[in-house]
Structures are given as C-alpha cells and as structure tokens.
PDB file of N, CA, C and O in Angstrom:
ATOM      1  N   MET A   1      21.038  -6.175   4.767  1.00  0.00           N
ATOM      2  CA  MET A   1      20.054  -5.344   3.454  1.00  0.00           C
ATOM      3  C   MET A   1      18.636  -5.248   3.805  1.00  0.00           C
ATOM      4  O   MET A   1      18.191  -6.044   4.632  1.00  0.00           O
ATOM      5  N   ASN A   2      17.786  -4.268   3.214  1.00  0.00           N
ATOM      6  CA  ASN A   2      16.419  -4.199   3.563  1.00  0.00           C
ATOM      7  C   ASN A   2      15.815  -4.698   1.860  1.00  0.00           C
ATOM      8  O   ASN A   2      16.016  -4.221   0.743  1.00  0.00           O
ATOM      9  N   LYS A   3      15.025  -5.853   2.348  1.00  0.00           N
ATOM     10  CA  LYS A   3      14.549  -6.535   1.306  1.00  0.00           C
ATOM     11  C   LYS A   3      13.244  -6.143   0.893  1.00  0.00           C
ATOM     12  O   LYS A   3      12.710  -6.931   0.114  1.00  0.00           O
ATOM     13  N   ASP A   4      12.458  -4.924   1.273  1.00  0.00           N
ATOM     14  CA  ASP A   4      11.380  -4.441   1.212  1.00  0.00           C
ATOM     15  C   ASP A   4      11.899  -3.220   0.359  1.00  0.00           C
ATOM     16  O   ASP A   4      11.167  -2.246   0.185  1.00  0.00           O
ATOM     17  N   ILE A   5      12.958  -3.271  -0.084  1.00  0.00           N
ATOM     18  CA  ILE A   5      13.196  -1.749  -0.655  1.00  0.00           C
ATOM     19  C   ILE A   5      12.352  -1.678  -1.711  1.00  0.00           C
ATOM     20  O   ILE A   5      11.711  -2.690  -1.993  1.00  0.00           O
ATOM     21  N   THR A   6      12.189  -0.490  -2.486  1.00  0.00           N
ATOM     22  CA  THR A   6      11.672  -0.311  -4.028  1.00  0.00           C
ATOM     23  C   THR A   6      12.347   0.522  -4.630  1.00  0.00           C
ATOM     24  O   THR A   6      13.237   1.178  -4.090  1.00  0.00           O
ATOM     25  N   LEU A   7      11.997   0.616  -5.907  1.00  0.00           N
ATOM     26  CA  LEU A   7      13.013   1.596  -6.696  1.00  0.00           C
ATOM     27  C   LEU A   7      12.093   3.052  -6.498  1.00  0.00           C
ATOM     28  O   LEU A   7      12.670   3.910  -7.164  1.00  0.00           O
ATOM     29  N   GLU A   8      11.070   3.545  -5.934  1.00  0.00           N
ATOM     30  CA  GLU A   8      10.532   4.659  -5.665  1.00  0.00           C
ATOM     31  C   GLU A   8      11.638   5.399  -4.451  1.00  0.00           C
ATOM     32  O   GLU A   8      12.088   6.545  -4.472  1.00  0.00           O
ATOM     33  N   ASP A   9      11.927   4.108  -3.231  1.00  0.00           N
ATOM     34  CA  ASP A   9      12.782   4.546  -2.402  1.00  0.00           C
ATOM     35  C   ASP A   9      14.276   4.932  -2.936  1.00  0.00           C
ATOM     36  O   ASP A   9      15.032   5.451  -2.115  1.00  0.00           O
ATOM     37  N   LEU A  10      14.628   4.763  -3.937  1.00  0.00           N
ATOM     38  CA  LEU A  10      15.967   4.918  -4.406  1.00  0.00           C
ATOM     39  C   LEU A  10      15.963   5.905  -5.466  1.00  0.00           C
ATOM     40  O   LEU A  10      16.952   6.083  -6.177  1.00  0.00           O
ATOM     41  N   GLY A  11      14.761   6.624  -5.609  1.00  0.00           N
ATOM     42  CA  GLY A  11      14.556   8.049  -6.282  1.00  0.00           C
ATOM     43  C   GLY A  11      14.243   8.102  -7.557  1.00  0.00           C
ATOM     44  O   GLY A  11      14.241   9.041  -8.352  1.00  0.00           O
ATOM     45  N   TYR A  12      13.836   6.389  -7.721  1.00  0.00           N
ATOM     46  CA  TYR A  12      13.204   6.237  -9.404  1.00  0.00           C
ATOM     47  C   TYR A  12      11.649   6.844  -9.129  1.00  0.00           C
ATOM     48  O   TYR A  12      10.878   6.848  -8.170  1.00  0.00           O
ATOM     49  N   LYS A  13      11.622   7.502 -10.922  1.00  0.00           N
ATOM     50  CA  LYS A  13       9.954   7.772 -10.903  1.00  0.00           C
ATOM     51  C   LYS A  13       9.815   6.962 -11.632  1.00  0.00           C
ATOM     52  O   LYS A  13      10.741   6.463 -12.271  1.00  0.00           O
ATOM     53  N   SER A  14       8.125   6.489 -11.754  1.00  0.00           N
ATOM     54  CA  SER A  14       7.837   5.779 -12.706  1.00  0.00           C
ATOM     55  C   SER A  14       6.574   6.331 -13.481  1.00  0.00           C
ATOM     56  O   SER A  14       5.819   7.265 -13.211  1.00  0.00           O
ATOM     57  N   GLU A  15       6.606   5.283 -14.716  1.00  0.00           N
ATOM     58  CA  GLU A  15       5.808   5.827 -15.551  1.00  0.00           C
ATOM     59  C   GLU A  15       4.885   4.503 -16.284  1.00  0.00           C
ATOM     60  O   GLU A  15       5.604   3.716 -16.899  1.00  0.00           O
ATOM     61  N   GLU A  16       3.575   4.215 -16.287  1.00  0.00           N
ATOM     62  CA  GLU A  16       3.056   3.008 -16.417  1.00  0.00           C
ATOM     63  C   GLU A  16       2.257   3.279 -18.111  1.00  0.00           C
ATOM     64  O   GLU A  16       1.291   3.957 -18.462  1.00  0.00           O
ATOM     65  N   ALA A  17       3.081   2.505 -18.752  1.00  0.00           N
ATOM     66  CA  ALA A  17       2.213   2.560 -20.163  1.00  0.00           C
ATOM     67  C   ALA A  17       1.327   1.331 -20.487  1.00  0.00           C
ATOM     68  O   ALA A  17       1.230   0.577 -19.518  1.00  0.00           O
ATOM     69  N   GLU A  18       0.846   1.042 -21.278  1.00  0.00           N
ATOM     70  CA  GLU A  18      -0.169  -0.455 -21.669  1.00  0.00           C
ATOM     71  C   GLU A  18       0.755  -1.322 -21.769  1.00  0.00           C
ATOM     72  O   GLU A  18       0.471  -2.233 -20.992  1.00  0.00           O
ATOM     73  N   ASP A  19       2.182  -1.645 -22.569  1.00  0.00           N
ATOM     74  CA  ASP A  19       2.760  -2.749 -22.520  1.00  0.00           C
ATOM     75  C   ASP A  19       4.386  -2.654 -21.628  1.00  0.00           C
ATOM     76  O   ASP A  19       5.394  -3.281 -21.953  1.00  0.00           O
ATOM     77  N   TYR A  20       4.260  -1.687 -20.450  1.00  0.00           N
ATOM     78  CA  TYR A  20       5.226  -1.580 -19.940  1.00  0.00           C
ATOM     79  C   TYR A  20       5.516  -0.730 -18.686  1.00  0.00           C
ATOM     80  O   TYR A  20       4.836   0.295 -18.735  1.00  0.00           O
ATOM     81  N   ILE A  21       6.074  -0.775 -17.882  1.00  0.00           N
ATOM     82  CA  ILE A  21       6.286  -0.404 -16.541  1.00  0.00           C
ATOM     83  C   ILE A  21       7.521   0.432 -16.399  1.00  0.00           C
ATOM     84  O   ILE A  21       8.506  -0.237 -16.084  1.00  0.00           O
ATOM     85  N   GLU A  22       7.758   1.873 -16.566  1.00  0.00           N
ATOM     86  CA  GLU A  22       9.136   2.246 -16.837  1.00  0.00           C
ATOM     87  C   GLU A  22       9.842   3.135 -15.565  1.00  0.00           C
ATOM     88  O   GLU A  22       9.410   4.286 -15.497  1.00  0.00           O
ATOM     89  N   TYR A  23      10.370   2.944 -15.040  1.00  0.00           N
ATOM     90  CA  TYR A  23      11.486   3.527 -13.910  1.00  0.00           C
ATOM     91  C   TYR A  23      12.817   4.174 -14.259  1.00  0.00           C
ATOM     92  O   TYR A  23      13.885   3.618 -14.520  1.00  0.00           O
ATOM     93  N   GLU A  24      12.457   5.754 -14.195  1.00  0.00           N
ATOM     94  CA  GLU A  24      14.024   6.220 -14.602  1.00  0.00           C
ATOM     95  C   GLU A  24      14.385   7.163 -13.372  1.00  0.00           C
ATOM     96  O   GLU A  24      13.570   7.777 -12.684  1.00  0.00           O
ATOM     97  N   LYS A  25      15.853   7.157 -13.225  1.00  0.00           N
ATOM     98  CA  LYS A  25      16.615   7.955 -12.298  1.00  0.00           C
ATOM     99  C   LYS A  25      17.603   9.082 -13.446  1.00  0.00           C
ATOM    100  O   LYS A  25      17.832   8.688 -14.589  1.00  0.00           O
ATOM    101  N   TYR A  26      17.923   9.951 -13.148  1.00  0.00           N
ATOM    102  CA  TYR A  26      18.674  10.927 -13.153  1.00  0.00           C
ATOM    103  C   TYR A  26      19.490  11.562 -12.153  1.00  0.00           C
ATOM    104  O   TYR A  26      18.899  12.191 -11.276  1.00  0.00           O
ATOM    105  N   ASP A  27      20.493  11.518 -12.136  1.00  0.00           N
ATOM    106  CA  ASP A  27      21.753  12.085 -11.670  1.00  0.00           C
ATOM    107  C   ASP A  27      22.460  13.320 -12.444  1.00  0.00           C
ATOM    108  O   ASP A  27      23.384  13.090 -13.223  1.00  0.00           O
ATOM    109  N   ASP A  28      22.099  14.354 -12.258  1.00  0.00           N
ATOM    110  CA  ASP A  28      23.169  15.580 -13.435  1.00  0.00           C
ATOM    111  C   ASP A  28      24.602  15.597 -12.619  1.00  0.00           C
ATOM    112  O   ASP A  28      25.475  15.986 -13.395  1.00  0.00           O
ATOM    113  N   TYR A  29      25.069  15.340 -11.473  1.00  0.00           N
ATOM    114  CA  TYR A  29      26.118  15.619 -11.197  1.00  0.00           C
ATOM    115  C   TYR A  29      26.998  14.512 -11.599  1.00  0.00           C
ATOM    116  O   TYR A  29      28.198  14.717 -11.779  1.00  0.00           O
ATOM    117  N   ASN A  30      26.453  13.314 -11.753  1.00  0.00           N
ATOM    118  CA  ASN A  30      27.720  11.965 -12.553  1.00  0.00           C
ATOM    119  C   ASN A  30      27.458  11.720 -13.943  1.00  0.00           C
ATOM    120  O   ASN A  30      28.142  10.916 -14.576  1.00  0.00           O
ATOM    121  N   CYS A  31      26.220  12.561 -14.617  1.00  0.00           N
ATOM    122  CA  CYS A  31      25.972  12.774 -15.720  1.00  0.00           C
ATOM    123  C   CYS A  31      25.046  11.415 -15.987  1.00  0.00           C
ATOM    124  O   CYS A  31      25.168  10.966 -17.127  1.00  0.00           O
ATOM    125  N   LEU A  32      24.265  10.796 -15.231  1.00  0.00           N
ATOM    126  CA  LEU A  32      23.710   9.064 -15.359  1.00  0.00           C
ATOM    127  C   LEU A  32      22.371   9.135 -15.510  1.00  0.00           C
ATOM    128  O   LEU A  32      21.786   9.989 -14.844  1.00  0.00           O
ATOM    129  N   GLU A  33      21.697   8.380 -16.289  1.00  0.00           N
ATOM    130  CA  GLU A  33      20.868   7.986 -16.663  1.00  0.00           C
ATOM    131  C   GLU A  33      20.860   6.570 -16.483  1.00  0.00           C
ATOM    132  O   GLU A  33      21.812   5.853 -16.791  1.00  0.00           O
ATOM    133  N   ILE A  34      19.599   6.093 -15.897  1.00  0.00           N
ATOM    134  CA  ILE A  34      19.261   4.605 -15.849  1.00  0.00           C
ATOM    135  C   ILE A  34      17.514   4.873 -16.122  1.00  0.00           C
ATOM    136  O   ILE A  34      16.732   5.696 -15.647  1.00  0.00           O
ATOM    137  N   SER A  35      17.368   3.856 -17.028  1.00  0.00           N
ATOM    138  CA  SER A  35      16.080   3.163 -17.417  1.00  0.00           C
ATOM    139  C   SER A  35      15.544   2.209 -17.199  1.00  0.00           C
ATOM    140  O   SER A  35      16.122   1.490 -18.014  1.00  0.00           O
ATOM    141  N   LEU A  36      14.769   1.505 -16.660  1.00  0.00           N
ATOM    142  CA  LEU A  36      14.267   0.287 -16.178  1.00  0.00           C
ATOM    143  C   LEU A  36      12.582  -0.047 -16.778  1.00  0.00           C
ATOM    144  O   LEU A  36      11.519   0.513 -16.509  1.00  0.00           O
ATOM    145  N   MET A  37      12.851  -1.012 -17.536  1.00  0.00           N
ATOM    146  CA  MET A  37      11.487  -1.108 -18.301  1.00  0.00           C
ATOM    147  C   MET A  37      11.141  -2.395 -17.972  1.00  0.00           C
ATOM    148  O   MET A  37      11.856  -3.345 -18.289  1.00  0.00           O
ATOM    149  N   PHE A  38      10.069  -2.522 -17.341  1.00  0.00           N
ATOM    150  CA  PHE A  38       9.485  -3.764 -16.868  1.00  0.00           C
ATOM    151  C   PHE A  38       7.914  -4.374 -17.894  1.00  0.00           C
ATOM    152  O   PHE A  38       6.728  -4.052 -17.820  1.00  0.00           O
ATOM    153  N   TRP A  39       8.626  -5.312 -18.746  1.00  0.00           N
ATOM    154  CA  TRP A  39       7.642  -5.459 -19.583  1.00  0.00           C
ATOM    155  C   TRP A  39       6.256  -6.482 -19.517  1.00  0.00           C
ATOM    156  O   TRP A  39       6.351  -7.643 -19.118  1.00  0.00           O
ATOM    157  N   LYS A  40       4.949  -5.872 -19.973  1.00  0.00           N
ATOM    158  CA  LYS A  40       3.622  -6.752 -19.460  1.00  0.00           C
ATOM    159  C   LYS A  40       3.515  -7.976 -20.309  1.00  0.00           C
ATOM    160  O   LYS A  40       4.600  -8.336 -20.765  1.00  0.00           O
ATOM    161  N   ASN A  41       2.639  -8.598 -20.589  1.00  0.00           N
ATOM    162  CA  ASN A  41       1.880  -9.061 -21.703  1.00  0.00           C
ATOM    163  C   ASN A  41       2.437 -10.202 -21.578  1.00  0.00           C
ATOM    164  O   ASN A  41       2.118 -10.835 -22.585  1.00  0.00           O
ATOM    165  N   GLY A  42       3.292 -11.028 -20.715  1.00  0.00           N
ATOM    166  CA  GLY A  42       3.892 -12.094 -20.771  1.00  0.00           C
ATOM    167  C   GLY A  42       5.249 -12.218 -21.261  1.00  0.00           C
ATOM    168  O   GLY A  42       5.766 -13.322 -21.430  1.00  0.00           O
ATOM    169  N   PHE A  43       5.923 -10.982 -21.525  1.00  0.00           N
ATOM    170  CA  PHE A  43       6.906 -10.823 -21.709  1.00  0.00           C
ATOM    171  C   PHE A  43       7.973 -11.273 -20.764  1.00  0.00           C
ATOM    172  O   PHE A  43       9.014 -11.764 -21.202  1.00  0.00           O
ATOM    173  N   ASN A  44       7.719 -11.101 -19.268  1.00  0.00           N
ATOM    174  CA  ASN A  44       8.742 -11.359 -18.536  1.00  0.00           C
ATOM    175  C   ASN A  44      10.324 -10.910 -18.595  1.00  0.00           C
ATOM    176  O   ASN A  44      11.297 -11.581 -18.249  1.00  0.00           O
ATOM    177  N   LYS A  45      10.296  -9.754 -19.063  1.00  0.00           N
ATOM    178  CA  LYS A  45      11.546  -9.504 -19.192  1.00  0.00           C
ATOM    179  C   LYS A  45      11.861  -8.057 -18.674  1.00  0.00           C
ATOM    180  O   LYS A  45      10.923  -7.268 -18.559  1.00  0.00           O
ATOM    181  N   VAL A  46      13.314  -7.619 -18.311  1.00  0.00           N
ATOM    182  CA  VAL A  46      13.187  -6.043 -17.810  1.00  0.00           C
ATOM    183  C   VAL A  46      14.339  -5.619 -18.737  1.00  0.00           C
ATOM    184  O   VAL A  46      15.343  -6.327 -18.797  1.00  0.00           O
ATOM    185  N   THR A  47      14.247  -4.630 -19.371  1.00  0.00           N
ATOM    186  CA  THR A  47      15.192  -3.717 -20.228  1.00  0.00           C
ATOM    187  C   THR A  47      15.536  -2.554 -19.162  1.00  0.00           C
ATOM    188  O   THR A  47      14.861  -1.772 -18.494  1.00  0.00           O
ATOM    189  N   ILE A  48      17.367  -2.905 -19.381  1.00  0.00           N
ATOM    190  CA  ILE A  48      17.964  -1.670 -18.616  1.00  0.00           C
ATOM    191  C   ILE A  48      18.826  -1.127 -19.367  1.00  0.00           C
ATOM    192  O   ILE A  48      19.718  -1.695 -19.997  1.00  0.00           O
ATOM    193  N   ARG A  49      18.503   0.355 -19.306  1.00  0.00           N
ATOM    194  CA  ARG A  49      19.240   1.200 -20.300  1.00  0.00           C
ATOM    195  C   ARG A  49      20.315   2.110 -19.496  1.00  0.00           C
ATOM    196  O   ARG A  49      19.844   2.878 -18.658  1.00  0.00           O
ATOM    197  N   ILE A  50      21.636   2.090 -19.672  1.00  0.00           N
ATOM    198  CA  ILE A  50      22.362   3.111 -18.895  1.00  0.00           C
ATOM    199  C   ILE A  50      23.350   4.280 -19.615  1.00  0.00           C
ATOM    200  O   ILE A  50      24.333   4.007 -20.303  1.00  0.00           O
ATOM    201  N   ARG A  51      22.956   5.401 -19.358  1.00  0.00           N
ATOM    202  CA  ARG A  51      23.884   6.023 -20.210  1.00  0.00           C
ATOM    203  C   ARG A  51      24.710   6.697 -19.094  1.00  0.00           C
ATOM    204  O   ARG A  51      24.438   7.457 -18.165  1.00  0.00           O
ATOM    205  N   LYS A  52      25.872   6.086 -19.581  1.00  0.00           N
ATOM    206  CA  LYS A  52      27.148   7.158 -19.054  1.00  0.00           C
ATOM    207  C   LYS A  52      28.448   6.029 -19.523  1.00  0.00           C
ATOM    208  O   LYS A  52      28.366   4.815 -19.708  1.00  0.00           O
ATOM    209  N   VAL A  53      29.432   6.782 -19.610  1.00  0.00           N
ATOM    210  CA  VAL A  53      30.758   5.847 -19.847  1.00  0.00           C
ATOM    211  C   VAL A  53      30.795   4.468 -18.854  1.00  0.00           C
ATOM    212  O   VAL A  53      30.636   3.283 -19.147  1.00  0.00           O
ATOM    213  N   VAL A  54      31.072   5.126 -17.560  1.00  0.00           N
ATOM    214  CA  VAL A  54      31.491   3.764 -16.248  1.00  0.00           C
ATOM    215  C   VAL A  54      30.045   3.724 -15.431  1.00  0.00           C
ATOM    216  O   VAL A  54      29.787   4.769 -14.833  1.00  0.00           O
ATOM    217  N   CYS A  55      29.075   2.658 -15.328  1.00  0.00           N
ATOM    218  CA  CYS A  55      28.521   2.675 -14.176  1.00  0.00           C
ATOM    219  C   CYS A  55      28.203   1.420 -13.588  1.00  0.00           C
ATOM    220  O   CYS A  55      28.773   0.383 -13.926  1.00  0.00           O
ATOM    221  N   ALA A  56      27.462   1.466 -12.864  1.00  0.00           N
ATOM    222  CA  ALA A  56      27.418   0.230 -11.933  1.00  0.00           C
ATOM    223  C   ALA A  56      25.866   0.090 -11.168  1.00  0.00           C
ATOM    224  O   ALA A  56      25.546   1.182 -10.698  1.00  0.00           O
ATOM    225  N   LEU A  57      24.732  -1.081 -10.907  1.00  0.00           N
ATOM    226  CA  LEU A  57      24.171  -0.757 -10.026  1.00  0.00           C
ATOM    227  C   LEU A  57      24.613  -1.433  -8.930  1.00  0.00           C
ATOM    228  O   LEU A  57      25.301  -2.452  -8.885  1.00  0.00           O
ATOM    229  N   ASP A  58      24.100  -0.693  -7.942  1.00  0.00           N
ATOM    230  CA  ASP A  58      24.417  -1.640  -6.473  1.00  0.00           C
ATOM    231  C   ASP A  58      23.516  -2.748  -6.019  1.00  0.00           C
ATOM    232  O   ASP A  58      22.826  -3.449  -6.760  1.00  0.00           O
ATOM    233  N   ILE A  59      23.597  -2.818  -4.819  1.00  0.00           N
ATOM    234  CA  ILE A  59      22.755  -4.540  -4.513  1.00  0.00           C
ATOM    235  C   ILE A  59      21.445  -3.755  -4.004  1.00  0.00           C
ATOM    236  O   ILE A  59      20.506  -4.539  -3.866  1.00  0.00           O
ATOM    237  N   GLN A  60      21.093  -2.291  -3.654  1.00  0.00           N
ATOM    238  CA  GLN A  60      20.145  -1.880  -3.528  1.00  0.00           C
ATOM    239  C   GLN A  60      18.727  -2.217  -4.633  1.00  0.00           C
ATOM    240  O   GLN A  60      17.614  -2.742  -4.588  1.00  0.00           O
ATOM    241  N   GLU A  61      19.678  -1.493  -5.637  1.00  0.00           N
ATOM    242  CA  GLU A  61      18.838  -1.695  -6.870  1.00  0.00           C
ATOM    243  C   GLU A  61      18.468  -2.535  -7.639  1.00  0.00           C
ATOM    244  O   GLU A  61      17.486  -2.557  -8.381  1.00  0.00           O
ATOM    245  N   LEU A  62      19.879  -3.805  -7.342  1.00  0.00           N
ATOM    246  CA  LEU A  62      19.188  -5.196  -7.868  1.00  0.00           C
ATOM    247  C   LEU A  62      18.194  -5.724  -7.096  1.00  0.00           C
ATOM    248  O   LEU A  62      17.279  -6.287  -7.696  1.00  0.00           O
ATOM    249  N   GLN A  63      18.154  -5.660  -5.622  1.00  0.00           N
ATOM    250  CA  GLN A  63      17.012  -6.148  -4.777  1.00  0.00           C
ATOM    251  C   GLN A  63      15.810  -5.567  -5.062  1.00  0.00           C
ATOM    252  O   GLN A  63      14.846  -6.313  -4.889  1.00  0.00           O
ATOM    253  N   ALA A  64      15.474  -4.005  -5.607  1.00  0.00           N
ATOM    254  CA  ALA A  64      14.461  -3.408  -5.740  1.00  0.00           C
ATOM    255  C   ALA A  64      14.112  -4.008  -7.153  1.00  0.00           C
ATOM    256  O   ALA A  64      12.900  -3.871  -7.318  1.00  0.00           O
ATOM    257  N   ILE A  65      14.681  -4.600  -8.202  1.00  0.00           N
ATOM    258  CA  ILE A  65      14.621  -5.077  -9.360  1.00  0.00           C
ATOM    259  C   ILE A  65      13.886  -6.210  -8.785  1.00  0.00           C
ATOM    260  O   ILE A  65      12.660  -6.195  -8.895  1.00  0.00           O
ATOM    261  N   TYR A  66      14.384  -7.061  -8.267  1.00  0.00           N
ATOM    262  CA  TYR A  66      13.934  -8.419  -7.942  1.00  0.00           C
ATOM    263  C   TYR A  66      12.778  -8.420  -7.467  1.00  0.00           C
ATOM    264  O   TYR A  66      12.056  -9.376  -7.750  1.00  0.00           O
ATOM    265  N   ASN A  67      12.159  -7.132  -6.433  1.00  0.00           N
ATOM    266  CA  ASN A  67      11.462  -6.975  -5.706  1.00  0.00           C
ATOM    267  C   ASN A  67       9.793  -6.718  -6.547  1.00  0.00           C
ATOM    268  O   ASN A  67       8.618  -6.993  -6.303  1.00  0.00           O
ATOM    269  N   LYS A  68      10.694  -5.929  -7.800  1.00  0.00           N
ATOM    270  CA  LYS A  68       9.421  -5.562  -8.842  1.00  0.00           C
ATOM    271  C   LYS A  68       8.895  -6.872  -9.657  1.00  0.00           C
ATOM    272  O   LYS A  68       7.767  -7.273  -9.944  1.00  0.00           O
ATOM    273  N   CYS A  69       9.915  -7.253  -9.849  1.00  0.00           N
ATOM    274  CA  CYS A  69       9.818  -9.019 -10.799  1.00  0.00           C
ATOM    275  C   CYS A  69       9.099 -10.020  -9.749  1.00  0.00           C
ATOM    276  O   CYS A  69       8.458 -10.973 -10.193  1.00  0.00           O
ATOM    277  N   LYS A  70       9.195  -9.827  -8.518  1.00  0.00           N
ATOM    278  CA  LYS A  70       7.965 -10.748  -7.800  1.00  0.00           C
ATOM    279  C   LYS A  70       6.783 -10.327  -7.486  1.00  0.00           C
ATOM    280  O   LYS A  70       5.920 -11.105  -7.077  1.00  0.00           O
ATOM    281  N   GLU A  71       6.531  -8.730  -7.668  1.00  0.00           N
ATOM    282  CA  GLU A  71       5.547  -8.004  -7.689  1.00  0.00           C
ATOM    283  C   GLU A  71       4.601  -8.120  -8.657  1.00  0.00           C
ATOM    284  O   GLU A  71       3.386  -7.957  -8.538  1.00  0.00           O
ATOM    285  N   LEU A  72       5.350  -8.467  -9.810  1.00  0.00           N
ATOM    286  CA  LEU A  72       4.307  -8.724 -10.944  1.00  0.00           C
ATOM    287  C   LEU A  72       4.286 -10.130 -10.991  1.00  0.00           C
ATOM    288  O   LEU A  72       3.880 -10.570 -12.067  1.00  0.00           O
ATOM    289  N   GLY A  73       4.622 -11.018 -10.094  1.00  0.00           N
ATOM    290  CA  GLY A  73       4.554 -12.428 -10.552  1.00  0.00           C
ATOM    291  C   GLY A  73       5.064 -13.292 -11.267  1.00  0.00           C
ATOM    292  O   GLY A  73       4.505 -14.354 -11.543  1.00  0.00           O
ATOM    293  N   TRP A  74       6.458 -12.871 -11.754  1.00  0.00           N
ATOM    294  CA  TRP A  74       7.162 -13.242 -12.570  1.00  0.00           C
ATOM    295  C   TRP A  74       8.002 -14.515 -12.033  1.00  0.00           C
ATOM    296  O   TRP A  74       8.425 -15.308 -12.875  1.00  0.00           O
ATOM    297  N   LEU A  75       8.212 -14.698 -10.917  1.00  0.00           N
ATOM    298  CA  LEU A  75       8.506 -15.284  -9.948  1.00  0.00           C
ATOM    299  C   LEU A  75       8.011 -16.562  -9.356  1.00  0.00           C
ATOM    300  O   LEU A  75       8.673 -17.518  -8.952  1.00  0.00           O
ATOM    301  N   ASP A  76       6.748 -16.396  -9.384  1.00  0.00           N
ATOM    302  CA  ASP A  76       5.842 -17.595  -9.306  1.00  0.00           C
ATOM    303  C   ASP A  76       5.944 -19.145 -10.196  1.00  0.00           C
ATOM    304  O   ASP A  76       5.582 -20.298  -9.963  1.00  0.00           O
ATOM    305  N   GLU A  77       6.491 -18.599 -11.068  1.00  0.00           N
ATOM    306  CA  GLU A  77       6.267 -19.724 -12.259  1.00  0.00           C
ATOM    307  C   GLU A  77       7.181 -21.082 -11.826  1.00  0.00           C
ATOM    308  O   GLU A  77       7.191 -22.076 -12.552  1.00  0.00           O
TER     309      GLU A  77
END
C-alpha cells in the first residue's frame, strides 16, 4: 500500500471554497459520482456523497482520505 497516495493520484478533481475543500470523481462507464467534502473552520468532518446503486471505496481511497485529514491537521489533536 502506498501511504503517500493522494486523492488527485486517484483521479479526483479538487475545488476549494471558503468553508470546505471538495474532491469529485466521475466514472461515466459505471454511472458513478463520488464527492468528498473536507470541512474547514473546526468542523473536522468529511462528507462523502456517492451516487450509484451499489458502490464501495477501495483501500487506496480510504488511505487518501486519511492523508487529507492528516494534512489538514485533524489527527494532531
């Protein structure tokens, strides 16, 4: 497992707003849309939105989510 993997490495596009950073990935072949929102301003929460009847995140995606939480300093508490 590559512990330095990022969401961008997995094909996610990012967009930063005042209150959150959003990562999105689209897969037209499988009719899949995944949106991950990392909330700022002390919320320390991730909102995961998946649009598909059946879907699962693989271990690399979970590792990338962990790395983003670490990067934001949420795991230092």
